[in-house]
C-alpha positions in Angstrom: 0.0 0.0 0.0 2.8 2.4 0.9 4.6 1.7 -2.4 1.7 2.7 -4.5 0.7 5.9 -2.6 3.1 8.4 -4.5 1.9 7.0 -7.8 -1.7 7.4 -6.9 -1.2 11.0 -5.8 0.6 11.9 -9.0 -2.0 10.3 -11.1 -4.7 12.3 -9.4 -2.8 15.6 -9.9 -2.4 14.8 -13.6 -6.1 14.1 -13.9 -7.1 17.3 -12.1 -4.7 19.3 -14.3 -6.3 17.8 -17.4 -9.8 18.7 -16.2 -8.9 22.3 -15.5 -7.1 22.4 -18.8 -10.2 21.3 -20.6 -12.4 23.8 -18.7 -10.0 26.6 -19.4 -9.9 25.8 -23.1 -13.7 25.7 -23.3 -13.9 29.1 -21.6 -11.4 30.6 -24.1 -13.5 29.2 -27.0 -16.7 30.6 -25.6 -15.1 34.0 -24.9 -13.8 34.2 -28.5 -17.2 33.4 -29.9 -18.8 35.9 -27.6 -16.4 38.6 -28.8 -16.9 37.7 -32.4 -20.7 37.1 -32.5 -22.0 39.4 -29.8 -19.7 42.2 -28.8 -18.7 42.9 -32.4 -22.3 42.7 -33.6 -23.5 46.1 -34.9 -26.9 45.6 -33.2 -25.4 45.1 -29.8 -23.0 47.9 -30.2 -25.8 50.2 -31.3 -28.0 49.2 -28.5 -25.2 49.8 -26.0 -24.4 53.2 -27.4 -28.1 54.0 -27.5 -28.7 53.2 -23.8 -25.4 54.0 -22.1 -24.6 57.2 -23.9 -27.9 58.9 -23.2 -27.6 57.9 -19.5 -24.2 59.6 -19.4 -25.5 62.7 -21.0 -28.5 62.7 -18.6 -26.3 62.5 -15.5 -24.1 65.3 -16.9 -26.6 67.8 -18.1 -29.8 67.0 -16.0 -29.5 68.5 -12.6 -32.2 66.3 -11.0 -30.7 63.1 -12.3 -27.2 64.2 -11.3 -28.4 65.2 -7.9 -30.0 61.8 -7.3 -26.7 60.0 -8.2 -24.6 62.2 -6.0 -27.1 62.0 -3.2 -27.0 58.2 -3.3 -23.2 58.2 -3.4 -23.0 60.6 -0.4 -25.6 58.9 1.8 -25.4 55.2 0.9 -21.9 54.4 -0.3 -19.4 57.1 0.8 -20.0 56.4 4.5 -18.6 52.9 4.0 -15.5 54.2 2.3 -14.6 56.7 5.0 -11.9 55.6 7.4 -11.4 58.9 9.3 -13.3 59.9 12.4 -12.8 63.6 13.0 -13.5 64.9 16.5 -14.4 68.3 15.1 -18.2 68.4 14.4 -17.9 71.2 11.9 -15.4 69.3 9.8 -17.6 66.2 9.9 -20.5 68.2 8.6 -18.5 69.9 5.9 -17.1 66.5 4.8 -20.7 65.4 4.4 -22.4 68.5 3.0 -19.8 70.4 1.0 -20.1 68.4 -2.1 -24.0 68.4 -2.0 -24.8 71.8 -0.6 -25.9 73.2 -4.0 -28.4 70.4 -4.6 -29.3 69.7 -1.0 -32.9 70.9 -1.2 -33.7 69.0 -4.3 -32.6 65.7 -2.8 -34.3 66.1 0.6 -37.9 66.8 -0.4 -38.8 63.1 -0.2 -36.6 62.2 2.7 -37.4 65.0 5.1 -41.2 64.8 5.2 -43.5 66.9 7.3 -41.5 70.1 7.5 -44.4 72.2 6.1 -46.7 70.5 8.6 -44.4 71.4 11.4 -44.2 75.1 10.3 -48.0 75.4 9.9 -48.5 74.0 13.4 -45.9 76.3 14.9 -47.3 79.4 13.2 -50.8 78.7 14.3 -49.7 78.5 18.0 -47.9 81.9 18.0 -49.8 84.1 20.5 -49.2 87.2 18.3 -48.8 87.5 14.6 -46.5 90.5 14.4 -43.1 91.5 15.9 -41.8 88.0 16.7 -38.3 86.7 16.8 -37.6 83.3 15.2 -34.5 81.1 15.6 -34.2 78.2 13.2 -31.5 75.9 14.7 -29.8 73.8 12.2 -31.6 75.7 9.4 -29.1 74.6 6.7 -29.9 76.2 3.3 -32.8 78.3 4.6 -35.5 75.9 3.2 -37.7 76.4 6.3 -37.6 80.2 5.9 -38.5 79.9 2.3 -41.5 77.7 3.3 -42.5 80.0 6.1 -42.6 82.9 3.6 -45.3 81.1 1.7 -47.4 80.7 4.9 -47.1 84.3 6.2 -45.7 87.7 5.5 -42.1 87.1 6.8 -41.3 90.7 7.4 -44.6 91.4 9.3 -44.7 88.3 11.4 -41.1 88.4 12.4 -39.0 91.4 13.3 -35.9 89.2 13.2 -35.1 85.7 11.9 -31.9 83.9 12.9 -30.7 80.9 10.9 -28.1 78.9 12.9 -26.0 76.2 11.2 -22.5 74.8 11.7 -21.8 74.0 8.1 -20.2 76.9 6.1 -21.3 75.4 2.8 -25.0 75.3 3.8 -24.8 78.8 5.3 -23.4 80.1 2.0 -26.4 78.7 0.2 -28.7 80.2 2.8 -27.2 83.7 2.5 -27.6 83.6 -1.3 -31.2 82.6 -0.9 -31.9 85.5 1.6 -30.2 87.9 -0.8 -32.2 86.7 -3.8 -35.5 87.0 -1.9 -34.7 90.3 -0.3 -35.2 89.0 3.3 -33.4 91.9 5.1 -34.7 90.7 8.5 -32.9 87.3 8.2 -29.4 86.8 9.7 -27.4 83.7 8.9 -25.1 82.7 11.7 -22.5 80.0 11.1 -22.1 78.7 14.6 -22.7 76.0 17.2 -26.3 75.4 18.4 -25.0 75.2 22.0 -23.6 78.7 22.4 -24.7 81.1 19.6 -25.9 84.5 20.6 -28.6 86.8 19.4 -29.2 90.5 19.9 -32.7 90.2 21.4 -33.4 89.1 24.9 -35.6 86.1 23.9 -37.3 84.5 20.9 -41.0 83.7 20.4 -40.3 80.8 18.1 -37.5 78.3 18.1 -37.4 75.4 15.6 -35.3 72.3 15.1 -35.9 70.8 11.7 -34.2 67.4 11.2 -31.2 68.9 13.1 -31.4 67.7 16.7 -30.6 64.1 15.6 -27.3 65.4 14.2 -26.2 67.4 17.2 -23.8 65.3 19.4 -24.1 67.6 22.4 -27.9 67.8 22.2 -28.4 68.3 25.9 -26.5 71.6 25.7 -28.3 72.7 22.6 -31.7 72.1 24.2 -30.6 73.9 27.4 -29.5 76.8 25.3 -32.9 76.9 23.7 -34.5 77.0 27.1 -32.5 80.1 28.0 -33.5 81.8 24.8 -37.3 81.0 24.6 -39.7 83.7 25.7 -41.1 82.3 29.0 -44.5 83.9 28.5 -45.3 83.6 24.8 -42.6 81.4 23.4 -43.2 78.2 21.3 -40.5 75.6 20.4 -41.0 73.0 17.8 -39.0 70.0 16.6 -39.4 67.7 13.7 -36.9 64.8 13.3 -36.4 61.2 12.8 -36.8 59.2 16.0 -37.7 55.8 17.5 -39.1 54.9 20.9 -40.5 52.0 22.8 -43.6 51.8 25.0 -41.5 50.6 27.9 -39.6 53.9 28.0 -42.8 56.0 28.5 -43.8 54.5 31.9 -44.4 57.1 34.6 -44.6 60.1 32.2 -47.3 59.3 29.7 -49.5 62.2 30.8 -46.8 64.7 29.7 -46.5 63.4 26.1 -49.7 64.6 24.5 -50.9 61.3 23.3 -49.5 57.9 22.3 -50.9 57.4 18.8 -48.1 55.7 16.7 -45.6 56.4 19.5 -44.4 52.8 19.8 -42.1 51.7 17.0 -41.8 47.9 16.6 -38.4 46.4 17.4 -37.4 45.6 13.8 -38.0 49.1 12.6 -36.3 50.6 15.7 -33.2 48.5 15.2 -32.9 48.8 11.4 -33.4 52.6 11.1 -31.1 53.4 14.0 -28.3 51.4 12.4 -29.0 52.7 8.9 -28.9 56.4 9.9 -25.9 56.0 12.2 -23.7 55.4 9.1 -24.4 59.1 8.2 -24.0 60.2 11.8 -27.7 60.8 12.3 -28.8 59.4 15.6 -32.4 58.2 16.1 -32.1 57.3 19.8 -35.1 58.5 21.9 -33.0 60.5 24.4 -33.2 63.7 22.3 -37.0 63.7 22.2 -37.2 62.7 25.8 -35.0 65.6 26.9 -37.2 68.0 25.0 -40.3 66.6 26.7 -38.5 66.9 30.1 -37.3 70.5 29.7 -40.5 71.9 28.1 -44.2 71.4 28.5 -45.8 69.5 25.6 -48.5 71.4 23.6 -48.8 69.1 20.6 -47.3 65.8 19.5 -47.5 63.8 16.3 -45.9 60.4 15.5 -45.6 59.8 11.8 -44.0 57.6 9.1 -42.4 58.5 5.8 -44.0 55.8 3.7 -42.3 57.0 0.5 -38.9 55.7 1.6 -39.7 52.5 3.5 -41.7 53.6 6.6 -39.1 55.8 8.2 -40.4 57.0 11.7 -40.4 60.7 12.4 -42.2 63.0 14.9 -43.5 66.5 15.1 -43.4 68.1 18.6 -44.5 71.5 19.9 -43.8 72.8 23.4 -43.5 75.8 25.6 -41.9 76.8 28.9 -43.0 74.1 31.3 -43.6 76.7 34.0 -45.6 78.9 31.6 -47.5 81.2 33.9 -50.3 82.1 31.4 -51.3 78.6 30.8 -50.9 77.3 34.3 -52.5 80.1 36.1 -55.7 79.7 34.0 -55.7 76.0 34.5 -55.3 76.2 38.3 -58.0 78.8 38.5 -60.3 76.3 36.8 -59.3 73.6 39.3 -59.9 75.9 42.4 -62.2 74.6 45.2 -64.8 77.3 44.7 -65.5 76.0 41.2 -68.1 73.2 40.8 -65.4 70.9 39.6 -63.8 67.6 40.8 -63.1 66.6 44.4 -61.3 63.6 45.9 -63.3 60.3 46.3 -63.9 59.1 49.8 -62.5 62.2 51.4 -62.4 61.5 55.2 -62.2 65.2 56.3 -65.3 67.4 55.9 -63.0 70.4 55.4 -60.8 68.8 52.8 -60.1 70.9 49.8 -61.4 69.7 46.4 -58.7 68.1 44.3 -59.0 67.0 40.7 -57.4 64.0 39.0 -55.5 66.6 37.0 -54.2 68.2 40.3 -53.2 64.8 41.6 -51.3 64.1 38.4 -49.7 67.5 38.5 -48.5 67.0 42.1 -47.0 63.6 41.2 -45.2 65.1 38.2 -43.8 67.9 40.3 -42.3 65.4 42.8 -40.5 63.7 39.9 -39.4 67.0 38.4 -41.5 66.4 35.3 -43.6 69.0 33.4 -47.3 69.1 34.1 -49.7 66.9 32.1 -50.0 68.1 28.5 -53.6 69.3 29.0 -52.2 72.0 31.3 -50.5 73.7 28.4 -53.5 73.9 26.1 -55.1 77.1 25.1 -58.7 76.0 25.8 -59.9 74.4 29.1 -62.8 72.4 27.7 -61.1 69.0 28.1 -60.7 67.7 31.6 -57.7 65.6 32.4 -58.0 61.8 32.0 -55.5 58.9 32.2 -55.4 57.8 28.5 -53.7 54.5 29.3 -56.5 53.3 31.5 -57.7 49.8 30.4 -61.4 50.8 30.5 -60.9 52.8 27.3 -59.6 49.9 25.2 -63.1 48.5 24.7 -63.9 51.3 22.2 -61.0 50.4 19.9 -60.1 54.0 19.2 -63.5 54.8 17.6 -66.6 56.6 18.7 -70.0 54.9 18.6 -72.2 57.8 17.7 -71.4 60.3 15.0 -74.5 62.2 15.9 -76.8 62.5 19.0 -80.1 60.7 18.9 -81.9 62.4 21.8 -84.1 65.5 21.1 -82.6 68.4 23.2 -85.6 70.6 22.5 -87.7 68.2 24.5 -85.1 68.3 27.3 -85.3 72.1 27.5 -89.1 72.1 27.4 -89.4 69.5 30.2 -86.6 70.9 32.5 -87.0 74.6 31.8 -83.2 75.1 32.0 -82.3 78.4 33.6 -79.0 80.5 33.6 -78.3 79.5 37.2 -78.4 75.8 36.4 -75.4 73.5 36.3 -76.1 70.7 33.8 -74.5 67.3 33.8 -75.2 65.4 30.6 -73.9 62.4 28.5 -71.6 63.8 25.8 -72.4 61.4 23.0 -71.6 63.4 19.8 -71.9 66.8 21.6 -75.0 68.0 19.8 -77.1 68.1 23.0 -74.6 70.1 25.1 -74.2 72.5 22.2 -78.0 73.0 22.1 -78.0 73.8 25.8 -75.1 76.2 25.3 -76.8 78.0 22.4 -79.9 78.9 24.4 -80.5 82.7 24.8 -79.7 82.3 28.5 -77.5 79.2 28.7 -76.8 77.4 32.0 -73.7 78.7 33.9 -71.9 75.3 33.5 -72.4 72.3 31.3 -70.5 69.1 32.1 -70.4 66.5 29.3 -69.5 63.0 30.5 -68.6 60.1 28.3 -66.3 57.1 28.9 -65.4 56.8 25.3 -62.4 59.2 24.6 -63.3 59.4 20.9 -66.8 60.8 21.7 -65.0 63.7 23.5 -62.6 64.1 20.6 -65.6 64.6 18.3 -67.3 67.1 20.7 -63.9 68.9 21.1 -63.6 69.2 17.3 -67.1 70.9 17.2 -66.1 73.3 20.0 -62.8 74.2 18.2 -64.6 74.7 14.9 -67.1 77.1 16.5 -64.3 79.0 18.1 -62.0 79.3 15.0 -63.9 78.8 11.8 -66.5 80.9 9.9 -70.0 79.6 9.4 -69.6 78.2 5.9 -66.6 76.0 7.1 -68.6 74.8 10.2 -71.5 74.0 7.9 -69.3 72.0 5.5 -67.6 70.0 8.3 -70.7 69.2 10.3 -73.6 69.9 8.0 -72.3 68.3 4.8 -69.9 66.1 6.7 -67.2 66.9 4.1 -64.7 69.6 3.5 -61.7 70.1 1.1 -58.2 70.2 2.6 -59.3 69.3 6.1 -55.7 68.7 7.2 -54.7 72.2 6.3 -57.6 73.6 8.3 -56.7 71.4 11.2 -53.1 72.6 11.3 -53.7 76.3 10.7 -57.0 77.0 12.5 -58.3 74.1 14.6 -55.1 72.8 16.3 -54.6 75.7 18.8 -58.1 75.0 20.2 -57.7 71.2 20.5 -56.0 69.1 23.2 -53.0 67.2 21.9 -54.9 63.8 22.2 -57.8 65.1 20.1 -55.4 66.7 17.6 -53.6 63.4 17.2 -56.9 61.6 16.6 -58.1 64.0 13.9 -54.7 64.2 12.3 -54.8 60.4 12.0 -58.5 60.1 10.9 -59.7 63.5 9.8 -58.6 63.6 6.2 -60.3 60.2 5.4 -63.4 61.2 7.5 -64.0 64.5 5.8 -62.8 63.7 2.3 -65.0 65.4 -0.3 -64.9 62.2 -2.4 -65.6 59.9 0.6 -68.7 59.1 2.5 -68.4 61.9 5.0 -68.5 62.3 8.8 -71.9 60.6 9.3 -70.7 57.4 7.8 -68.3 56.9 10.7 -68.5 55.3 14.1 -70.3 52.1 15.0 -73.7 53.5 13.8 -72.4 53.7 10.3 -73.4 50.1 9.8 -77.1 50.8 10.4 -77.0 53.7 7.9 -75.2 51.6 5.3 -77.7 48.7 5.7 -80.6 51.1 5.3 -79.1 52.5 2.1 -78.4 48.9 0.8 -82.1 48.0 1.4 -83.3 51.1 -0.3 -81.1 50.6 -3.3 -81.9 46.9 -3.6 -85.6 47.7 -3.4 -85.2 50.6 -5.9 -86.4 53.1 -3.3 -83.6 55.7 -3.6 -85.8 58.1 -5.5 -88.7 57.7 -3.0 -86.3 58.4 -0.1 -85.4 61.7 -1.8 -89.1 62.5 -2.3 -89.8 61.7 1.4 -87.0 64.1 2.5 -88.4 66.9 0.2 -92.1 66.5 1.2 -93.8 69.8 2.0 -96.8 68.5 3.9 -97.4 65.7 6.4 -100.0 64.2 4.1 -97.5 64.0 1.2 -94.9 62.5 3.6 -97.4 59.9 5.0 -98.4 58.8 1.4 -94.8 58.2 0.3 -94.1 56.3 3.6 -97.2 54.1 3.6 -97.1 53.2 -0.1 -93.4 52.9 -0.9 -91.1 52.7 2.1 -92.9 51.1 5.0 -93.7 47.7 3.3 -90.0 47.2 2.5 -88.5 48.5 5.8 -90.8 46.5 8.0 -90.3 43.3 6.2 -90.3 40.3 8.6 -87.0 39.0 7.1 -85.3 42.3 7.9 -86.8 42.3 11.4 -85.7 38.8 12.3 -82.3 38.6 10.6 -81.1 42.1 11.4 -83.1 44.2 13.8 -83.7 41.2 16.1 -80.0 40.2 16.0 -78.2 41.3 19.3 -74.9 41.5 17.5 -76.4 43.9 14.9 -78.2 45.9 17.6 -74.9 46.7 19.4 -72.6 47.0 16.4 -74.9 49.0 14.2 -77.4 50.8 16.5 -75.4 51.0 19.7 -78.0 49.0 21.6 -76.5 46.8 24.3 -78.0 43.4 25.2 -79.5 44.6 28.5 -81.3 47.4 26.8 -82.5 45.1 24.0 -84.2 42.9 26.6 -86.2 46.0 27.8 -87.7 46.5 24.3 -90.2 43.7 24.8 -90.8 40.4 23.0 -90.6 41.9 19.5 -87.8 44.2 18.5 -89.3 44.7 15.1 -92.6 45.9 16.7 -90.6 48.2 18.8 -89.0 49.7 15.7 -92.4 50.0 14.0 -93.8 51.9 17.1 -90.7 54.1 16.9 -90.8 55.1 13.2 -94.4 55.0 12.2 -95.7 57.8 14.4 -92.8 60.1 13.5 -94.2 60.4 10.0 -97.4 62.0 11.4 -95.7 64.4 13.9 -92.9 66.3 12.0 -91.7 67.0 8.5 -88.4 65.4 7.8 -87.6 68.1 5.3 -87.6 71.0 7.7 -88.1 69.9 11.3 -86.9 66.4 11.9 -83.2 66.6 11.3 -82.5 63.3 13.1 -84.2 61.2 10.4 -83.1 63.5 7.6 -79.5 62.8 8.6 -80.0 59.0 8.7 -81.6 59.0 5.3 -79.3 61.5 3.5 -76.0 61.2 5.5 -76.0 65.0 5.9 -78.1 67.8 7.2 -80.0 70.4 5.1 -80.1 74.1 5.9 -83.8 73.7 6.9 -83.3 70.5 8.9 -80.3 70.6 11.2 -79.3 71.1 14.9 -79.4 74.7 16.3 -75.6 75.0 16.3 -75.6 74.6 12.5 -78.1 77.4 12.1 -76.7 80.9 11.8 -78.5 82.1 15.0 -77.0 79.2 17.0 -73.6 79.7 15.4 -73.6 83.4 16.2 -74.4 82.6 19.8 -71.7 79.9 20.2 -69.0 81.7 18.3 -69.1 84.8 20.6 -65.8 85.6 22.3 -65.1 87.2 25.6 -65.3 86.5 29.3 -67.8 83.8 30.2 -68.9 83.2 26.7 -71.1 80.2 25.9 -68.3 77.7 24.9 -66.2 78.5 28.0 -69.0 77.1 30.1 -68.5 73.6 28.7 -66.3 70.9 30.3 -65.7 67.5 28.8 -65.0 64.6 31.1 -63.7 61.3 29.9 -64.8 59.0 32.7 -67.7 57.0 34.1 -70.7 59.0 35.2 -70.3 57.6 38.7 -66.7 58.6 39.0 -67.3 62.2 37.8 -70.3 62.6 40.2 -68.2 61.4 43.1 -65.4 63.8 42.3 -67.6 66.8 41.6 -68.2 69.1 44.6 -71.3 68.0 46.6 -74.5 69.6 45.5 -72.7 71.2 42.5 -75.3 70.1 39.9 -78.9 71.1 39.5 -79.8 69.0 36.4 -78.5 65.6 35.3 -79.5 64.4 31.8 -78.4 60.8 31.5 -80.2 59.7 28.4 -80.8 55.9 28.3 -77.6 55.2 30.2 -79.4 53.3 33.0 -80.8 50.8 30.5 -77.3 49.4 29.9 -76.9 48.1 33.5 -77.4 44.5 34.6 -80.3 44.4 37.0 -78.5 41.8 39.2 -75.4 44.1 39.8 -74.9 46.7 42.4 -73.7 49.3 39.9 -77.0 51.0 39.6 -77.3 51.7 43.3 -73.7 53.0 43.4 -74.4 55.4 40.5 -77.8 56.6 41.8 -76.1 57.4 45.2 -73.4 59.3 43.3 -76.0 61.3 41.5 -77.8 62.0 44.8 -74.7 63.4 46.3 -73.8 65.7 43.4 -77.3 67.2 43.0 -78.3 70.2 45.0 -81.5 70.4 47.0 -83.7 71.1 44.0 -81.7 68.7 41.7 -83.4 66.6 39.0 -82.4 63.6 37.0 -83.9 63.3 33.5 -83.6 59.9 31.8 -85.0 58.0 28.9 -85.7 54.2 28.7 -86.6 51.5 26.2 -89.2 50.4 28.7 -92.3 52.2 29.9 -91.6 51.0 33.5 -87.8 50.8 33.9 -86.8 48.3 36.6 -84.4 50.8 38.2 -87.0 53.5 39.0 -87.5 51.7 42.4 -83.8 52.2 43.0 -84.1 55.9 42.5 -87.0 56.0 44.9 -85.1 54.0 47.5 -82.4 56.7 47.5 -84.7 59.6 48.0 -86.0 60.6 44.6 -89.6 61.3 43.6 -90.0 59.8 40.1 -92.5 60.8 37.4 -93.0 59.6 33.9 -93.3 62.9 32.0 -94.0 61.1 28.7 -94.7 57.6 27.5 -95.0 56.1 24.1 -98.0 54.1 22.9 -98.8 52.6 19.5 -99.5 55.4 17.1 -98.3 58.1 19.5 -95.1 60.1 19.4 -93.3 61.6 22.5 -90.7 63.6 20.6 -89.1 64.0 17.2 -87.0 60.9 17.6 -89.5 58.7 19.4 -86.8 56.2 20.0 -87.6 55.5 23.7 -90.7 54.2 25.3 -90.7 56.7 28.2 -89.0 59.8 29.6 -88.7 60.2 33.4 -87.8 63.1 35.8 -86.5 62.0 39.2 -86.7 64.9 41.7 -84.4 64.8 44.7 -86.5 65.2 47.8 -84.7 63.5 50.7 -81.8 65.2 52.4 -80.2 61.9 53.3 -79.4 59.3 50.6 -80.9 55.9 51.2 -83.1 56.6 54.3 -86.3 57.0 52.4 -87.2 53.5 51.4 -90.9 53.9 50.7 -92.1 53.7 47.1 -93.0 57.2 46.0 -94.5 56.3 42.7 -96.6 53.3 41.8 -97.4 54.4 38.3 -97.6 51.3 36.1 -97.4 52.4 32.5 -97.4 48.9 31.0 -101.1 48.4 31.8 -102.2 51.6 30.0 
């Protein structure tokens, strides 16, 4: 074996050399044939010249194409070729920007999204529109100043504009731009964001536009901004790339102004941080967190740049966290003398009222954090709530009702609301509380209560619109349910009057909701399914034209004829009643009727609906009086058939400005009715209008007694509770009587009869507080049995 080993190894080597020789010869032959038949072919050469040569010319003579190529080289390839790491930040910036300064703006339009949005938001929050000082930190080529000049008169709005940047090349471009546009009030300073100086004592606007992520010593830069910002009227904004994690927000969520899209999934966080670090752009959350620590948050948005692979960026707006103007007004509203919120289960009879907002503010103060974001808002409508509470998750970030079903005119007629009344009402879509506020002599305070945050977002939008828009715009948004360029209106007019949470919601959902080519506001919320089903039935039965005629009828007789002959036979079909109207899932998802309330409707849900709709046709004209049904049939209001706040008289009343104007009397609570009643000062309310809220309770639970007791405590000596029910004899009336209320059915519905323009409920009750001690009066005060009548 040993004697043959060398021979075997040599034979193998020869064989391997022969194989490689053969392969090599074959490759030479193929290469020769490729050169002769392909590369020397006139067609191939012509095609090559025809494609490559024009591309070369394109990159040489076309600025846009050349800019793209250079941008890709500078951002995606050059970072991998650089082996030097300069400790001088200015030299690092110059190394990156010098070769691309001239085409910088052309290549950043797609990458640096949201800059115009940030400027619009900042401009709308300036307390004065003349004589301001603006500092644009890391302003580069002056693009922001150019955009701002399109939004406002630069010379009138700003006495002085400072552009600060550390790159000489970018500053050179900025100076040329200022000279070309004749901006004599703009000064370009090539200096460090941490220690530059200005002539004025302070600035009313400071902006960071995709610059904070490139400042290594960002703590010093932010601290310097704190020292320069006007403590009374100053606004600071920042738009930048950034990633964050829910786990990093614990203990300070109330300072952030909302959590919509705040959490970035791990994969995106990791990828984008690594990617941008090659260009020395740092997306770590520390920069934004320090902004939110040093300033009070006014507005906050969390967005994605979908054009370049879902890059996360944020827009943030803040002010001095000890802003006296905002905080003084907020604390005045929280004062004990105001009929506001008090602590639950307070053991001391002399304890001072304290709100949930006050508790949160004190906790933040102990930690050295800013106050909750709601403290820094211009308007005081929205009452503080803990947005991360699990009880809000059930609504899945959507409201149920896009409009209010209950008839507020009937409320006013029954209760005779007076200027010295304090009204507590279910918010719903806000139409009812706006009706009370638009009375010639409105009540002194109106508390709207709803556990669903999105219902309050909708009500807040209506308040902001009445405060800031003209009548035609208010009509388009809430009358037609559609308006062109809603996002622009939101940013430039509505935003200053919205809380950050409501602003986030409408920035996320408003454009789609109010799209002029979409279905409109009234095709949103859970109740949209009922309206869509009705339209489907009408279309399938070829009733669309008849519905239009019904909504245009000029007399009750004409209306009744169309209803009886055309619409009623289809709408009250047994199949529709059994499969849809009688389906508990449909009742809740489409009509907002919970299971407990459905049980109170009687044995036949379809008969209940017939008793609801049929008498309405004889009572009021849909065309000019019954806006509830006009809306459900047309998905919009008409000028003749709409709520009072959409009529010019109501708009004029609600849009008035000045001390103690109608809108300033409204407060929106995002909490349970029981919790709000327990925290309001005792005997602070004279009227509580709770709609059909009690129908939702389980008769076997103790929740009803707890809520009635809370109502008893918050009502004054002449206090009244008005409620509606799907039953003529609600089971919980005896509970009210047990706690010292005298209960009376002020209206009840019978076949063929109508109790109001909606006629949705079987009865309306007023429960008058008569006992001075809750729960001691156990005798039954009313034995009225309406079921037997």
